[in-house]
N, C-alpha and C positions, 0 to 999 in steps of 0.2 A: 662345234660338234662335241657331244659328250662321248659318243662311242669312238674309240680310237680306230684309225685306218678303215673307216666305214667304206670308203671307195674301193678298197682292195677286197673287202668282204662281199660287196654288192656286185657279184660277177654276172648276174642276170636281173631281169626286171622283178621277178617275184621275191628274190632275196633283198633287193634294194627297197621294195615296198615294205617288206616285213621289218627291215632294220629301221626305216624311217618312222614306222609306227612305234617301235620300241624307243627310238630316240625321243619321240614326243613324250613317252612315258617318263623317261629319265629327266627331261627338261622340266616336267611338272613338279618334280621332287628335289630339284636342285636346292640345297640348303641356302645358298646365296640369295635365292629369291623368296624363300618362305617367310622370313621375318617381315620384310617390307610389304609383302602382299597381305598378310593376315593380321599384323599388329600395327598400331599407330600410337604415337606418343606426342601429345600436344598439351600445352599449359599444365604440365604435371599430371596429366590423365592418360593412363594406358588403356587403350580400347582394343577389344578383340571380340568378334562376332557382335552379340548384343550386350556384352558386359563391359563395364567401365570401372577402372580402379583409380580413384583419386589419391595420389601419393601423399597429398597434404593431410589426409586423414590417418596416415600411418606414421608411427614414430621412426621405425627403421625398415629398410628393404633388404632382404637377404635373397641370394640366388644360389640354388643347388642344381646340379645337372648330372644325369647318369645315362650311359648308353652310347652307342656308336653315332658319331656326329654331334653329340651333345656339346662338346667343347666349342665347335664352330657356331652352333646356335647360341651358346652363352656369349660368345664374342660378338655376334650380331646384336644380341639383346643389350649387352653392355654399351655398345656403340649407339643404339637407339635411345636408351633412357639416360645415358651418361654415367660414367663410372662414379661421379661424385654423389649420385643418388643411392649407391649401393653401400650398405654397411659392411658386408662381407659375403664371400661366395666361394664355393668349391664345385668343380666339375671333374668327372671321371670318364675319360674317353680313351681311344686307342693311342692317341699321341698327345704329347705335351704342347701347350700353347702358352705364350707369355701375354697375359692380359693385364690391364691396369689395376683391376680390383678383384677379379675372380681368379682363383688359383686353379689351373687345369692340370690334373695328374694323369699320367699314362698308365693304363692297366693292361691286362692280358685278356684275350677272348679267342675261342669260346670257353677255354678252361681257366678258372680263376687262379690267382697266385697270391703270394704274400704282399706283392705290390698293391693289389686290389684291396686287400684287408687294411693296409696302412692308410690308403687314400679314403676308404670308407669311414674309418675312425675319425679322420679329419672332417669329413662331411657331417658326421653325426655331432661332432663337437660344435660345428657352426649352427646346426639346427637347434641345439639345446640353448643357444644364446637367444633365440627368438622368444619374445614375450607376447602377451595378449594383444597389445596395440601394434604389433609388427605384421608385415606381409612377407611371406616366403614364396618366391617364384620358383617352382620346381619343374625343371625340364626333364621329361622322362622319355627315353628312346629305347627301341629294341636293342638288345645286347646288354641292357642294364642288369639283367639277372646275373651275369657273370662279372661285369665290370664293377658293380657295387656288390661287395662280398664281405659278410661278417658272419662266420659260423655261429650257430646257437647251440646251447646245451652240450658243451664240450666236444662238438664236432671240430674237426681240423680242416685246414685248407685242402689237405690231401683227400679227406673224405668228400669234400665238395667236388673236387676234380674227378674223383672216382665215380661219383653219382652222375655227373654231367656226361662224362666220357662213355660210361656203360650204357646209359639210357639212349644217348644219341646213336651209338653203334648198333643198338638193338631195336631201332625203329620206333622209339617213343614219340608220341605227338608232342607238339609244343605245349599243349594244355596239360598233358600228364607230367612233363618235365617241370613246368612252372608250379604245379601243385606241390610236388615234392620239394622243389627249391624253397617255396614259401615256408615250409615247415621245418627246414634245417637252417633257416636264416634269421638274423637279428636286424635286417634292414628291409626285407621284402614283406609281402602279405600285410601291408598297412603299417609296418613298423616305422617307416619314414614319417608318416603323418603323426604317429604317436610321439616321436622325438620333437616334431615341430609344434605340437600342442603346447599352449593354447593360441598360437598365432593363426592368422588367416593364411590359407594356402591357395595359390593359383597354379594349377598343373597344366603345363603346355606339353601335350603328348604327341609323339610321332608313333603311330600304331603300326606294328609289324605283325599283328595277330589276325589270322583268318577270321572273318566275321566281325572284325573291329570291336572285340570285347575289350574295352579300355581297362578293365580291372585285371587283365592278364598281362598287359604290356609290361615288360621288365619285371614280371612276377608281382605286379601290383603294389609298389612301395607306398603309394598314397591312397590306396583304395581299401575299403573294408573287404576282407577276404570272405568269399562265399563258400569256399571249400572247407572241409573239416579235417581234423586230425585223423579221423577214421578213414576218410578217402585217401589221404596221403599214405597211410599205412597199407591200404589195399593195393595202391599203385606200386609202392616199394616192394611189397611181396610179389606182385606180378613180375617184376624185373629182378627178383631174387636179391634185393638189397636188404639183407636181414640185420646188418650190424650198424646201420646209421641210426642216430638218435633224433627223433622227431618231437617237435613241440607245437603247441597251439598258437595261432596268430591272434593279434588284438581284436576283440569283438565288441568292446564298449563303444557305443555310438558317439560319445563325446569327442573322440579323436577325429571324427570325420565331418562334424557339423559345419565347420568353417572351411571345408575343402571344396573347391570348384575345379573342374577339369575340362579342358578344351582340346579337341583334336586338331593339330596343325596340318597333318598330312597322314594319309593311310593308303592302303591298296586301292581304294575307290578313287583316290586322286589320280593314280596312273591309268585306271580303266577309263575314266572320263576323258583324259587327254588322248589316249590311244583310240578311243571310239571316234573322237572328233577328227583325228588325223586320218583314220581309215576311211571315213566318209568323204573327206576332202580329196582323197586320191582314188575314189571310185569303188570302194568296197562297202558291203553291207555289214556293219559291226554287230556282232551278237555276243552277249555276255554268257560264256559257258559256266563260269562260277566266280563269285567274289569271295568264296570261302573254301578254296581248293585245299584238299588234304588227301593223304594216301601215299602209296609207294610211287616214286617217280617213274619206275620202270613199267608201271601199270597205267599211270595217267597219260604218259606220252602216246602210247598206241591208241588209247581211247579218244583223245583229242584229235589225233591225226585222222582217225576213221570217222569222226563226227562232222568235219567241216564240209559245207556244201559249196557248189560253184558260186563264185563272186562274194564269198563270205570272208570276214575277218573274225575268227573265233577267239575271244579274249578271256583271260582268267587271271586271277591273283590269289595268292595263298602261299602255303608252304608244304611241300611234299617231304617225304622221308626216304632214306636209303638204308638198307641193311648191309653192313660191311661184313662180307664173308672172307675176303682175302685182302692182304696189303696191296693197295693200289693208289691211283691218283685220279681224282675226279671230284664231282660234286653233284648235288641233286638236280641242278639245272642242266648240267652236262648229261647226266643219265636220262633225264626226261627228253631232251632233244634228240639224243642218239637212239634211245629206245623207240622213238616215234618213226625213225627213218624208214624201216621196212614196211611201214603201214601208211606212208604218205600217199595221197591220191595224186593222179597226174597233175603237173603244173602247180605244185603246192610247196610251201615252206613252213617251218616252225622255228620260232625263237623263244628260248626260255632264259630269263635274266634275273640275276640277284640285284635287288634295288640298291644295295649299298656297295655293289661292285666286287663282292667277294663270295664266290661260290665254293666254299670250303678251302680252296687254294686261291692263288692270286689270279683268278679268272673271273670276269663278271658274268659271263653267260655263254650260250652256245646256239648255233644256227645250223640246221640241215635243210636240204630241199631235195626234190626228186632227181636233180642232176647229181647229187652226192652219191646216189645209188650206182652211178656209172663209174665212179672212181674205184681204183683198186684198193685192196687191204682195208675196206671199211669194217667188215666183221662186227657189225653193230651189236647184235644180240650177245655174242660171245664177250665183247668188250665190257658191256654193262654187267653181265653176270660175274666177270672177273674183277669188277671195280676198277676198270682201266679205261674209262670213257675218255679221259683227257687225251691220251696218246692217239686214239683213233680219230677223234675230232680234230686235233691239230694237223693230222696228216691229210685231212680233207678240207682245210681252211674253214673250220667250224667253231673256233673259239674267239672271243673278243674281250677287250678290257675297256674301261672308261677313264676319263681324265679329269673328272670333277668329283667333289664330295657331294653325294646325294643322300637323301633321307633313307633310313632303313625301314621300309614299309612292307616287307614280305617280297616274294618273288612275283614276277608277272610274265605272262606267256601270250603269244599270238600265233595262231595257225592261219595261214592265208591260202586261198585257192582261187586261181584265176577263173573268170566267168566263161 
């Protein structure tokens, strides 16, 4: 089981069913299974989907990886193709791993640090070694916007931290945050592809972006940026970020002509797995949204009020929280707790962070109609005070996971017995 102590959380049938459905979602994005499922390597040919890469046609193979879980994916890739085939490699993840050929550096997230900058410089140095007859395999995961970090135009690491922290606390969407990040960075917004030019690039992408816009994942390091400097300035002004220095991203098509990108996993991966599981255990799966966004405290009540008898209402995406007071919680905790007063009879809701970290060291939260009978729940007040964790913990409403899973956005299930 990926969800820890699931049996203790499953205090009644509706909670068990909801947790089993979420468990299926987690199983579908277990990093340990992704590489073997989607990639194959035989007779020096790497195959993925309908694409084949004959390594004999390339002089050198380089591997770079950024984002949460990218180090483990790099490890699985190195094992699949063999370390002897790799000329050099650099990965930036949350924790260090000792691999045979790929160097994995530990960075900080969600706020960047000098450690991230040092690792990013090493990654860029590796990319610049690649020539026209070489292949760069670029693993791009959510979280790469912070973990890969190199300020542009005399910005400092402190500036980047300030921007990220300020925008996150004030309810910026992931799209708004990434547009600004691209224009204060020397690695995002297509810059990684520019450093790799003129080599061929195969991008293996774990998408954490609502709607699966591959060019936004990790602020689009290997994609031509569709946003403009003007848009970035407008967003910066909206959030009163008047002192940051913005610069344009690479726009020349030559940097992107030899770049191919494939999605290894996304929010849709979890929705498909959860739909299948819901049907297996007797519910009618209905996709509420595969592009969920908005305030967590508003989405929770809406989903709780929308589920019909016998339905499993499913969604993936990324909500936001406006931090008004110093507290402890996360968007999934807020979503689940805010839904509690609005749950229909014999219903439950689970909201989960795909990478197992909902702001704090909690993977997600569950509430059900039985939770309303427990004392001291104070759901609405707790959410308003940014103290969802304390209340949820008191009603057996938080959980953790015990495997490394892909960061593909959050996923939610609302169940109602028939």
